[in-house]
C-alpha positions in Angstrom: 13.5 -23.9 13.7 13.8 -20.7 15.0 13.0 -20.5 18.7 11.7 -17.7 20.5 13.7 -16.3 23.9 12.3 -14.4 26.5 14.2 -13.1 29.0 13.9 -10.4 31.3 10.6 -9.3 32.9 12.0 -7.7 36.1 9.3 -5.7 38.4 11.4 -4.0 40.6 9.3 -2.0 43.3 11.7 1.1 44.0 12.4 4.5 42.5 12.7 4.4 39.0 16.5 3.8 37.1 18.2 7.0 35.5 18.3 7.8 31.9 21.9 7.1 32.2 22.3 3.7 34.1 19.9 1.5 32.6 20.3 -1.5 34.0 18.4 -4.5 36.0 20.7 -5.4 39.4 20.1 -8.1 42.2 20.1 -5.7 44.6 17.8 -3.2 44.9 17.0 -0.2 47.4 16.1 -0.7 50.8 12.9 -2.6 51.1 12.3 -3.0 47.8 11.1 -6.2 46.0 11.8 -7.7 42.9 10.7 -10.1 40.4 12.7 -11.7 37.6 11.6 -14.1 34.9 13.8 -15.5 32.5 13.1 -17.6 29.5 15.8 -19.3 26.5 16.1 -21.9 24.4 17.8 -23.8 27.4 16.5 -22.9 30.7 13.5 -21.2 32.3 13.7 -19.2 35.6 12.4 -17.0 38.0 13.7 -15.2 41.2 11.7 -13.0 43.6 13.8 -11.2 46.1 13.8 -8.9 49.1 16.6 -6.3 49.7 17.0 -5.0 53.2 20.0 -2.6 52.5 20.7 -1.5 49.2 23.8 -4.1 49.7 22.0 -6.8 50.3 19.3 -9.3 48.9 17.6 -12.4 49.3 14.7 -14.4 48.1 13.2 -17.8 45.8 15.1 -19.0 42.5 13.8 -21.3 41.0 15.4 -22.7 37.6 14.4 -25.6 35.0 17.2 -26.4 32.8 15.6 -27.7 29.3 19.2 -28.3 27.7 20.8 -30.7 30.6 17.3 -31.4 32.0 17.5 -30.7 35.8 15.2 -28.5 37.9 16.7 -26.1 41.1 14.7 -24.6 43.3 15.3 -23.1 46.5 17.1 -19.5 48.1 19.5 -16.9 46.6 21.2 -14.2 48.0 22.9 -11.6 46.3 25.6 -9.0 48.0 26.8 -6.1 46.6 30.5 -6.2 47.0 32.1 -3.2 46.1 30.5 0.3 44.0 32.8 2.8 42.2 31.5 6.0 41.5 32.9 8.5 39.3 31.6 11.6 37.8 31.2 10.0 34.5 30.8 6.1 35.3 29.8 3.8 37.7 30.8 -0.3 38.4 29.7 -2.9 40.2 30.8 -5.6 41.7 28.1 -9.0 43.0 28.6 -12.2 44.5 25.5 -14.9 44.3 25.0 -17.8 46.3 21.8 -20.2 46.2 21.1 -23.5 48.6 17.9 -25.4 47.8 17.5 -28.8 46.1 17.4 -30.0 42.4 16.4 -33.0 40.6 17.7 -34.3 37.7 14.6 -34.1 35.1 12.3 -32.0 36.9 10.0 -34.7 37.9 10.4 -34.2 41.9 11.7 -38.3 41.4 15.1 -37.8 43.1 15.8 -34.7 44.6 19.6 -33.9 45.6 20.9 -31.5 48.0 22.1 -29.0 45.3 23.5 -24.9 45.6 25.8 -22.6 43.2 27.8 -19.6 43.6 28.4 -16.7 41.3 30.0 -13.6 40.6 28.7 -10.6 38.8 30.2 -6.9 37.1 29.5 -4.6 35.6 30.7 -0.7 34.3 29.0 2.1 32.4 29.0 5.8 31.5 26.7 7.0 28.8 28.4 5.9 26.0 29.8 2.4 26.6 28.9 -0.5 28.8 30.6 -3.8 29.8 29.6 -6.8 31.8 30.6 -10.0 32.7 28.6 -13.0 35.3 29.6 -16.5 35.8 28.4 -19.1 37.9 29.0 -22.4 39.0 26.2 -25.4 40.2 27.0 -28.3 42.7 23.6 -30.0 41.9 24.5 -33.3 43.3 24.3 -35.6 40.7 26.3 -33.7 38.6 28.0 -30.3 38.0 26.9 -26.9 35.8 28.4 -23.8 34.8 28.1 -21.0 32.4 29.4 -17.6 31.5 28.4 -14.6 30.1 30.1 -11.4 28.8 28.8 -8.0 26.8 30.2 -5.1 25.6 27.9 -1.8 24.3 27.4 1.5 22.9 25.3 3.8 22.7 25.0 5.6 19.2 23.6 8.6 20.6 23.6 10.3 24.0 20.1 11.2 24.7 18.6 13.6 27.5 16.7 12.7 30.5 13.2 11.2 29.1 14.1 10.9 25.8 14.2 6.7 24.2 18.2 5.4 24.8 19.4 3.3 22.6 22.4 0.7 23.1 24.2 -1.7 20.4 25.4 -4.7 22.4 27.3 -8.1 22.1 27.1 -11.1 24.3 28.9 -13.8 24.2 27.8 -17.0 26.1 29.8 -20.3 27.4 27.9 -23.1 28.7 30.5 -26.4 28.4 27.3 -28.4 29.1 25.2 -27.1 26.6 25.2 -28.8 22.6 26.4 -25.6 21.7 28.6 -24.8 24.1 29.7 -21.3 22.7 27.0 -18.9 21.4 27.5 -14.9 20.4 24.4 -12.8 20.3 24.1 -9.5 18.6 21.7 -7.6 20.4 19.6 -3.9 20.2 18.8 -2.6 23.6 15.9 0.4 24.3 15.8 2.2 27.4 12.7 4.4 27.8 11.2 5.8 31.6 11.0 2.6 33.2 11.1 -0.1 30.6 13.8 -2.2 29.0 13.3 -3.8 26.0 16.3 -6.2 24.1 15.9 -7.7 20.7 18.8 -10.0 19.6 19.5 -13.0 17.8 21.6 -16.1 18.0 22.9 -17.8 14.7 24.1 -20.3 16.3 21.0 -21.8 17.9 18.7 -20.0 15.5 17.0 -18.0 18.6 15.5 -14.8 18.5 16.3 -13.2 22.1 13.5 -10.9 23.5 14.5 -9.5 26.9 11.8 -7.2 28.8 12.6 -5.4 32.0 10.1 -3.2 33.9 11.4 -1.5 37.0 9.3 1.1 39.3 
């Protein structure tokens, strides 16, 4: 049975994205707020954070992991470690960490102190896109980890205000999941302040639908 995956409604208070750099990043502009809500067949999460500077953000993070039966709630801190700008590209490196509590079945009965650390990186031109993210959890009663990488290409180069299209391939690995490694071809559409991604994961028969709004 096909499961619907809706990952990524992002409302970022602030300046609109440029037509060249269409992405949702974990740090906003100074004094900006961001809300990220993600769902797929394995997990659902909500992340609400505030950026006091252009390099830092902190806020609430809550994740319900359906695949491994646990629920984490706590604070997440994101740090822009380095940004590289050239006339034709931009690259970013981020550090992420969270601390809070988790329980093994999401019912609040057995709560342990928990935390996670992670890194994320991306590189983008108007034609090519590459990204990677990895995260490791210590939930008290168990450990968990996952990582994902993407590569994408724009079949045409649009001007400012045009509809921009990316063809992407995502590879994700979560060792504790029933299907540890999945490959998802997807299409990204970006117009004005909205970004829509549609993909399909054959290994788990999941349809991916990601929607991002930034303003």
